[in-house]
N, CA, C and O atoms as a GROMACS GRO file, in nm:
protein
  360
    1UNK      N    1   0.762   0.901  -1.246
    1UNK     CA    2   0.746   0.811  -1.356
    1UNK      C    3   0.599   0.807  -1.396
    1UNK      O    4   0.510   0.819  -1.312
    2UNK      N    5   0.574   0.792  -1.525
    2UNK     CA    6   0.435   0.793  -1.574
    2UNK      C    7   0.379   0.654  -1.604
    2UNK      O    8   0.257   0.637  -1.605
    3UNK      N    9   0.461   0.560  -1.629
    3UNK     CA   10   0.414   0.426  -1.664
    3UNK      C   11   0.488   0.318  -1.586
    3UNK      O   12   0.606   0.332  -1.553
    4UNK      N   13   0.417   0.211  -1.557
    4UNK     CA   14   0.480   0.095  -1.489
    4UNK      C   15   0.446  -0.028  -1.569
    4UNK      O   16   0.329  -0.054  -1.600
    5UNK      N   17   0.548  -0.104  -1.602
    5UNK     CA   18   0.531  -0.235  -1.669
    5UNK      C   19   0.545  -0.341  -1.562
    5UNK      O   20   0.652  -0.355  -1.502
    6UNK      N   21   0.438  -0.416  -1.536
    6UNK     CA   22   0.436  -0.518  -1.434
    6UNK      C   23   0.433  -0.657  -1.499
    6UNK      O   24   0.344  -0.686  -1.580
    7UNK      N   25   0.528  -0.739  -1.466
    7UNK     CA   26   0.537  -0.875  -1.518
    7UNK      C   27   0.529  -0.978  -1.408
    7UNK      O   28   0.609  -0.976  -1.314
    8UNK      N   29   0.431  -1.066  -1.418
    8UNK     CA   30   0.422  -1.172  -1.324
    8UNK      C   31   0.521  -1.281  -1.352
    8UNK      O   32   0.537  -1.323  -1.467
    9UNK      N   33   0.587  -1.328  -1.251
    9UNK     CA   34   0.685  -1.441  -1.269
    9UNK      C   35   0.610  -1.574  -1.262
    9UNK      O   36   0.547  -1.606  -1.161
   10UNK      N   37   0.618  -1.647  -1.367
   10UNK     CA   38   0.554  -1.781  -1.366
   10UNK      C   39   0.641  -1.875  -1.290
   10UNK      O   40   0.761  -1.881  -1.314
   11UNK      N   41   0.584  -1.952  -1.196
   11UNK     CA   42   0.665  -2.043  -1.114
   11UNK      C   43   0.722  -2.160  -1.192
   11UNK      O   44   0.671  -2.195  -1.298
   12UNK      N   45   0.826  -2.220  -1.141
   12UNK     CA   46   0.885  -2.339  -1.203
   12UNK      C   47   0.797  -2.464  -1.186
   12UNK      O   48   0.815  -2.563  -1.256
   13UNK      N   49   0.707  -2.458  -1.097
   13UNK     CA   50   0.616  -2.570  -1.069
   13UNK      C   51   0.511  -2.584  -1.178
   13UNK      O   52   0.479  -2.490  -1.251
   14UNK      N   53   0.458  -2.705  -1.188
   14UNK     CA   54   0.350  -2.729  -1.281
   14UNK      C   55   0.234  -2.797  -1.209
   14UNK      O   56   0.249  -2.841  -1.094
   15UNK      N   57   0.124  -2.805  -1.273
   15UNK     CA   58   0.008  -2.873  -1.209
   15UNK      C   59  -0.120  -2.788  -1.216
   15UNK      O   60  -0.117  -2.669  -1.247
   16UNK      N   61  -0.226  -2.852  -1.186
   16UNK     CA   62  -0.357  -2.789  -1.195
   16UNK      C   63  -0.370  -2.671  -1.102
   16UNK      O   64  -0.426  -2.568  -1.140
   17UNK      N   65  -0.320  -2.683  -0.979
   17UNK     CA   66  -0.332  -2.572  -0.883
   17UNK      C   67  -0.255  -2.449  -0.931
   17UNK      O   68  -0.304  -2.337  -0.917
   18UNK      N   69  -0.139  -2.469  -0.986
   18UNK     CA   70  -0.056  -2.358  -1.033
   18UNK      C   71  -0.125  -2.290  -1.152
   18UNK      O   72  -0.132  -2.167  -1.160
   19UNK      N   73  -0.175  -2.370  -1.244
   19UNK     CA   74  -0.248  -2.317  -1.361
   19UNK      C   75  -0.370  -2.237  -1.319
   19UNK      O   76  -0.397  -2.129  -1.372
   20UNK      N   77  -0.444  -2.290  -1.224
   20UNK     CA   78  -0.564  -2.223  -1.177
   20UNK      C   79  -0.532  -2.093  -1.106
   20UNK      O   80  -0.600  -1.992  -1.125
   21UNK      N   81  -0.429  -2.095  -1.023
   21UNK     CA   82  -0.387  -1.971  -0.955
   21UNK      C   83  -0.339  -1.868  -1.056
   21UNK      O   84  -0.366  -1.749  -1.041
   22UNK      N   85  -0.268  -1.911  -1.157
   22UNK     CA   86  -0.219  -1.819  -1.261
   22UNK      C   87  -0.338  -1.750  -1.333
   22UNK      O   88  -0.340  -1.628  -1.350
   23UNK      N   89  -0.434  -1.831  -1.373
   23UNK     CA   90  -0.552  -1.779  -1.443
   23UNK      C   91  -0.628  -1.684  -1.352
   23UNK      O   92  -0.670  -1.577  -1.396
   24UNK      N   93  -0.646  -1.720  -1.228
   24UNK     CA   94  -0.721  -1.637  -1.131
   24UNK      C   95  -0.649  -1.505  -1.110
   24UNK      O   96  -0.714  -1.400  -1.107
   25UNK      N   97  -0.518  -1.506  -1.097
   25UNK     CA   98  -0.442  -1.383  -1.072
   25UNK      C   99  -0.452  -1.290  -1.193
   25UNK      O  100  -0.476  -1.171  -1.176
   26UNK      N  101  -0.433  -1.342  -1.313
   26UNK     CA  102  -0.434  -1.256  -1.433
   26UNK      C  103  -0.576  -1.206  -1.460
   26UNK      O  104  -0.592  -1.090  -1.498
   27UNK      N  105  -0.675  -1.287  -1.443
   27UNK     CA  106  -0.814  -1.243  -1.466
   27UNK      C  107  -0.856  -1.141  -1.361
   27UNK      O  108  -0.922  -1.042  -1.394
   28UNK      N  109  -0.820  -1.162  -1.238
   28UNK     CA  110  -0.852  -1.068  -1.131
   28UNK      C  111  -0.791  -0.932  -1.160
   28UNK      O  112  -0.858  -0.830  -1.147
   29UNK      N  113  -0.664  -0.930  -1.198
   29UNK     CA  114  -0.594  -0.802  -1.231
   29UNK      C  115  -0.663  -0.732  -1.347
   29UNK      O  116  -0.688  -0.612  -1.343
   30UNK      N  117  -0.694  -0.807  -1.449
   30UNK     CA  118  -0.755  -0.749  -1.570
   30UNK      C  119  -0.895  -0.694  -1.538
   30UNK      O  120  -0.930  -0.583  -1.578
   31UNK      N  121  -0.974  -0.774  -1.467
   31UNK     CA  122  -1.111  -0.733  -1.439
   31UNK      C  123  -1.120  -0.612  -1.344
   31UNK      O  124  -1.200  -0.521  -1.366
   32UNK      N  125  -1.038  -0.611  -1.241
   32UNK     CA  126  -1.043  -0.503  -1.142
   32UNK      C  127  -0.991  -0.371  -1.193
   32UNK      O  128  -1.021  -0.266  -1.134
   33UNK      N  129  -0.913  -0.373  -1.302
   33UNK     CA  130  -0.858  -0.249  -1.358
   33UNK      C  131  -0.926  -0.206  -1.488
   33UNK      O  132  -0.892  -0.103  -1.546
   34UNK      N  133  -1.023  -0.285  -1.531
   34UNK     CA  134  -1.091  -0.255  -1.661
   34UNK      C  135  -1.167  -0.124  -1.659
   34UNK      O  136  -1.177  -0.056  -1.761
   35UNK      N  137  -1.221  -0.088  -1.545
   35UNK     CA  138  -1.305   0.033  -1.537
   35UNK      C  139  -1.229   0.160  -1.566
   35UNK      O  140  -1.282   0.249  -1.632
   36UNK      N  141  -1.107   0.173  -1.520
   36UNK     CA  142  -1.033   0.296  -1.536
   36UNK      C  143  -0.979   0.311  -1.678
   36UNK      O  144  -0.960   0.424  -1.725
   37UNK      N  145  -0.953   0.202  -1.748
   37UNK     CA  146  -0.896   0.210  -1.881
   37UNK      C  147  -0.752   0.252  -1.884
   37UNK      O  148  -0.699   0.286  -1.990
   38UNK      N  149  -0.688   0.250  -1.770
   38UNK     CA  150  -0.548   0.296  -1.759
   38UNK      C  151  -0.449   0.179  -1.750
   38UNK      O  152  -0.329   0.201  -1.731
   39UNK      N  153  -0.499   0.056  -1.763
   39UNK     CA  154  -0.408  -0.062  -1.762
   39UNK      C  155  -0.430  -0.142  -1.888
   39UNK      O  156  -0.542  -0.181  -1.922
   40UNK      N  157  -0.319  -0.166  -1.957
   40UNK     CA  158  -0.324  -0.238  -2.082
   40UNK      C  159  -0.265  -0.377  -2.056
   40UNK      O  160  -0.146  -0.388  -2.027
   41UNK      N  161  -0.346  -0.483  -2.066
   41UNK     CA  162  -0.286  -0.619  -2.054
   41UNK      C  163  -0.216  -0.654  -2.184
   41UNK      O  164  -0.282  -0.672  -2.286
   42UNK      N  165  -0.085  -0.663  -2.181
   42UNK     CA  166  -0.010  -0.692  -2.301
   42UNK      C  167  -0.006  -0.838  -2.333
   42UNK      O  168   0.004  -0.878  -2.449
   43UNK      N  169  -0.015  -0.916  -2.230
   43UNK     CA  170  -0.010  -1.064  -2.243
   43UNK      C  171  -0.056  -1.118  -2.106
   43UNK      O  172  -0.070  -1.042  -2.011
   44UNK      N  173  -0.078  -1.247  -2.100
   44UNK     CA  174  -0.110  -1.303  -1.969
   44UNK      C  175   0.006  -1.282  -1.875
   44UNK      O  176   0.116  -1.332  -1.898
   45UNK      N  177  -0.018  -1.207  -1.768
   45UNK     CA  178   0.088  -1.180  -1.670
   45UNK      C  179   0.176  -1.062  -1.702
   45UNK      O  180   0.281  -1.046  -1.640
   46UNK      N  181   0.136  -0.977  -1.797
   46UNK     CA  182   0.215  -0.861  -1.834
   46UNK      C  183   0.121  -0.742  -1.852
   46UNK      O  184   0.034  -0.745  -1.939
   47UNK      N  185   0.135  -0.639  -1.770
   47UNK     CA  186   0.041  -0.527  -1.767
   47UNK      C  187   0.120  -0.395  -1.776
   47UNK      O  188   0.223  -0.379  -1.709
   48UNK      N  189   0.072  -0.303  -1.856
   48UNK     CA  190   0.124  -0.167  -1.862
   48UNK      C  191   0.026  -0.074  -1.796
   48UNK      O  192  -0.088  -0.057  -1.842
   49UNK      N  193   0.072  -0.011  -1.683
   49UNK     CA  194  -0.015   0.076  -1.605
   49UNK      C  195   0.021   0.222  -1.633
   49UNK      O  196   0.137   0.262  -1.623
   50UNK      N  197  -0.079   0.300  -1.667
   50UNK     CA  198  -0.064   0.442  -1.682
   50UNK      C  199  -0.084   0.502  -1.542
   50UNK      O  200  -0.190   0.485  -1.482
   51UNK      N  201   0.018   0.570  -1.489
   51UNK     CA  202   0.014   0.619  -1.353
   51UNK      C  203  -0.036   0.762  -1.341
   51UNK      O  204  -0.020   0.824  -1.236
   52UNK      N  205  -0.097   0.816  -1.446
   52UNK     CA  206  -0.147   0.955  -1.443
   52UNK      C  207  -0.248   0.977  -1.333
   52UNK      O  208  -0.248   1.083  -1.271
   53UNK      N  209  -0.335   0.882  -1.307
   53UNK     CA  210  -0.439   0.899  -1.209
   53UNK      C  211  -0.400   0.847  -1.069
   53UNK      O  212  -0.480   0.850  -0.976
   54UNK      N  213  -0.279   0.800  -1.057
   54UNK     CA  214  -0.233   0.752  -0.926
   54UNK      C  215  -0.183   0.610  -0.931
   54UNK      O  216  -0.161   0.554  -1.038
   55UNK      N  217  -0.164   0.553  -0.813
   55UNK     CA  218  -0.102   0.421  -0.800
   55UNK      C  219  -0.203   0.311  -0.772
   55UNK      O  220  -0.164   0.196  -0.750
   56UNK      N  221  -0.330   0.343  -0.773
   56UNK     CA  222  -0.429   0.242  -0.735
   56UNK      C  223  -0.427   0.122  -0.830
   56UNK      O  224  -0.429   0.008  -0.783
   57UNK      N  225  -0.423   0.143  -0.960
   57UNK     CA  226  -0.420   0.034  -1.057
   57UNK      C  227  -0.291  -0.049  -1.040
   57UNK      O  228  -0.296  -0.171  -1.047
   58UNK      N  229  -0.182   0.015  -1.018
   58UNK     CA  230  -0.057  -0.057  -0.997
   58UNK      C  231  -0.069  -0.146  -0.872
   58UNK      O  232  -0.026  -0.261  -0.873
   59UNK      N  233  -0.127  -0.092  -0.768
   59UNK     CA  234  -0.148  -0.168  -0.645
   59UNK      C  235  -0.239  -0.289  -0.670
   59UNK      O  236  -0.215  -0.397  -0.616
   60UNK      N  237  -0.342  -0.270  -0.751
   60UNK     CA  238  -0.434  -0.383  -0.782
   60UNK      C  239  -0.362  -0.491  -0.857
   60UNK      O  240  -0.376  -0.609  -0.823
   61UNK      N  241  -0.287  -0.454  -0.957
   61UNK     CA  242  -0.213  -0.553  -1.039
   61UNK      C  243  -0.112  -0.632  -0.956
   61UNK      O  244  -0.106  -0.754  -0.965
   62UNK      N  245  -0.033  -0.562  -0.876
   62UNK     CA  246   0.070  -0.626  -0.795
   62UNK      C  247   0.001  -0.705  -0.683
   62UNK      O  248   0.045  -0.815  -0.649
   63UNK      N  249  -0.105  -0.652  -0.627
   63UNK     CA  250  -0.179  -0.716  -0.518
   63UNK      C  251  -0.244  -0.848  -0.565
   63UNK      O  252  -0.247  -0.946  -0.490
   64UNK      N  253  -0.294  -0.850  -0.686
   64UNK     CA  254  -0.354  -0.973  -0.740
   64UNK      C  255  -0.252  -1.085  -0.751
   64UNK      O  256  -0.281  -1.200  -0.718
   65UNK      N  257  -0.132  -1.049  -0.798
   65UNK     CA  258  -0.025  -1.148  -0.807
   65UNK      C  259   0.012  -1.200  -0.667
   65UNK      O  260   0.024  -1.321  -0.644
   66UNK      N  261   0.027  -1.108  -0.576
   66UNK     CA  262   0.067  -1.147  -0.439
   66UNK      C  263  -0.040  -1.235  -0.371
   66UNK      O  264  -0.008  -1.328  -0.298
   67UNK      N  265  -0.166  -1.202  -0.396
   67UNK     CA  266  -0.274  -1.280  -0.333
   67UNK      C  267  -0.273  -1.426  -0.379
   67UNK      O  268  -0.314  -1.514  -0.305
   68UNK      N  269  -0.227  -1.450  -0.497
   68UNK     CA  270  -0.219  -1.591  -0.548
   68UNK      C  271  -0.076  -1.650  -0.542
   68UNK      O  272  -0.051  -1.758  -0.595
   69UNK      N  273   0.014  -1.580  -0.478
   69UNK     CA  274   0.148  -1.636  -0.451
   69UNK      C  275   0.247  -1.617  -0.559
   69UNK      O  276   0.346  -1.689  -0.565
   70UNK      N  277   0.225  -1.519  -0.649
   70UNK     CA  278   0.324  -1.492  -0.756
   70UNK      C  279   0.408  -1.371  -0.725
   70UNK      O  280   0.358  -1.274  -0.668
   71UNK      N  281   0.532  -1.374  -0.762
   71UNK     CA  282   0.617  -1.257  -0.755
   71UNK      C  283   0.601  -1.173  -0.878
   71UNK      O  284   0.560  -1.222  -0.983
   72UNK      N  285   0.634  -1.045  -0.868
   72UNK     CA  286   0.626  -0.957  -0.984
   72UNK      C  287   0.758  -0.885  -1.004
   72UNK      O  288   0.837  -0.870  -0.910
   73UNK      N  289   0.780  -0.841  -1.122
   73UNK     CA  290   0.890  -0.750  -1.161
   73UNK      C  291   0.825  -0.626  -1.217
   73UNK      O  292   0.731  -0.637  -1.296
   74UNK      N  293   0.874  -0.507  -1.176
   74UNK     CA  294   0.814  -0.384  -1.222
   74UNK      C  295   0.922  -0.294  -1.277
   74UNK      O  296   1.025  -0.272  -1.214
   75UNK      N  297   0.895  -0.242  -1.400
   75UNK     CA  298   0.983  -0.145  -1.464
   75UNK      C  299   0.905  -0.015  -1.479
   75UNK      O  300   0.787  -0.016  -1.512
   76UNK      N  301   0.973   0.098  -1.453
   76UNK     CA  302   0.904   0.226  -1.462
   76UNK      C  303   0.960   0.305  -1.585
   76UNK      O  304   1.079   0.301  -1.616
   77UNK      N  305   0.870   0.375  -1.650
   77UNK     CA  306   0.907   0.451  -1.770
   77UNK      C  307   0.854   0.594  -1.754
   77UNK      O  308   0.748   0.617  -1.697
   78UNK      N  309   0.930   0.689  -1.806
   78UNK     CA  310   0.889   0.825  -1.808
   78UNK      C  311   0.787   0.852  -1.919
   78UNK      O  312   0.694   0.931  -1.902
   79UNK      N  313   0.808   0.786  -2.034
   79UNK     CA  314   0.719   0.801  -2.152
   79UNK      C  315   0.661   0.664  -2.185
   79UNK      O  316   0.717   0.561  -2.148
   80UNK      N  317   0.547   0.667  -2.255
   80UNK     CA  318   0.487   0.539  -2.294
   80UNK      C  319   0.582   0.463  -2.386
   80UNK      O  320   0.627   0.516  -2.487
   81UNK      N  321   0.613   0.338  -2.351
   81UNK     CA  322   0.707   0.259  -2.433
   81UNK      C  323   0.650   0.242  -2.573
   81UNK      O  324   0.530   0.223  -2.592
   82UNK      N  325   0.741   0.251  -2.673
   82UNK     CA  326   0.702   0.243  -2.813
   82UNK      C  327   0.651   0.105  -2.849
   82UNK      O  328   0.572   0.094  -2.942
   83UNK      N  329   0.694   0.000  -2.781
   83UNK     CA  330   0.649  -0.134  -2.818
   83UNK      C  331   0.501  -0.157  -2.791
   83UNK      O  332   0.446  -0.258  -2.833
   84UNK      N  333   0.436  -0.067  -2.722
   84UNK     CA  334   0.296  -0.080  -2.693
   84UNK      C  335   0.211  -0.034  -2.815
   84UNK      O  336   0.100  -0.083  -2.835
   85UNK      N  337   0.262   0.053  -2.889
   85UNK     CA  338   0.188   0.111  -3.003
   85UNK      C  339   0.206   0.020  -3.123
   85UNK      O  340   0.312   0.019  -3.186
   86UNK      N  341   0.101  -0.056  -3.155
   86UNK     CA  342   0.101  -0.141  -3.270
   86UNK      C  343  -0.040  -0.158  -3.320
   86UNK      O  344  -0.136  -0.157  -3.242
   87UNK      N  345  -0.052  -0.172  -3.449
   87UNK     CA  346  -0.183  -0.192  -3.508
   87UNK      C  347  -0.174  -0.307  -3.605
   87UNK      O  348  -0.073  -0.324  -3.674
   88UNK      N  349  -0.280  -0.388  -3.609
   88UNK     CA  350  -0.283  -0.499  -3.701
   88UNK      C  351  -0.296  -0.448  -3.845
   88UNK      O  352  -0.360  -0.347  -3.872
   89UNK      N  353  -0.233  -0.521  -3.934
   89UNK     CA  354  -0.251  -0.485  -4.077
   89UNK      C  355  -0.388  -0.522  -4.125
   89UNK      O  356  -0.446  -0.620  -4.077
   90UNK      N  357  -0.438  -0.449  -4.215
   90UNK     CA  358  -0.572  -0.478  -4.268
   90UNK      C  359  -0.567  -0.511  -4.416
   90UNK      O  360  -0.670  -0.539  -4.477
   0.00000   0.00000   0.00000
């Protein structure tokens, strides 16, 4: 598989601690994978990982969620999903 779509599951709980953990997990994943340019954050808690250079970025994204107590769902794709390709109208 060439691409992995990782989605963080938002917990049913609410409160300041949950909100802070959510923000920390998503920012950590985004910041730690920014250097490679192979991870596209589609939304808060939703990341598309290009697996051409290996599984390190996928491990970082899933590991960040796990470190803050969130479960993830991962879908694998052979080709880049078409829904990722979009451009704003000018």
